[in-house]
C-alpha positions as CSV (number, residue, x, y, z in Angstrom):
1,M,0.1,-0.1,0.1
2,T,3.0,2.3,0.4
3,R,3.8,2.4,-3.4
4,Y,0.6,4.5,-4.3
5,S,1.9,7.8,-5.9
6,K,-1.0,9.5,-4.3
7,P,-1.6,9.2,-0.6
8,S,-5.0,10.9,-0.8
9,E,-6.2,8.4,-3.2
10,N,-5.2,5.6,-0.7
11,K,-6.7,7.3,2.4
12,C,-9.9,7.8,0.4
13,L,-9.9,3.9,-0.7
14,N,-9.3,3.0,3.0
15,V,-12.4,5.1,4.3
16,T,-14.7,3.6,1.6
17,L,-13.7,0.2,2.6
18,S,-14.4,1.0,6.3
19,I,-17.9,2.5,5.4
20,R,-18.8,-0.5,3.3
21,D,-17.9,-2.7,6.3
22,K,-20.0,-0.7,8.9
23,R,-23.0,0.3,6.8
24,G,-23.1,-2.4,4.3
25,K,-22.8,-2.7,0.3
26,W,-25.1,0.0,-0.4
27,F,-22.7,3.0,0.0
28,Y,-20.1,1.4,-2.3
29,P,-21.6,1.7,-5.6
30,T,-22.2,5.3,-4.7
31,V,-18.6,6.0,-4.2
32,I,-17.8,4.4,-7.5
33,Q,-20.6,6.7,-9.5
34,V,-19.3,10.1,-7.8
35,R,-15.7,9.1,-8.4
36,T,-16.2,7.9,-12.1
37,P,-16.6,10.7,-14.7
38,P,-19.9,10.2,-16.3
39,L,-19.7,8.6,-19.8
């Protein structure tokens, strides 16, 4: 995990995984939609 060029990206990823574990799988697709540019 220390090879990531962007520490902020890694931190955001960890937070997303933590929220997914706590609240469930409904929050995970929402994060993907927000972070992914619209086609």
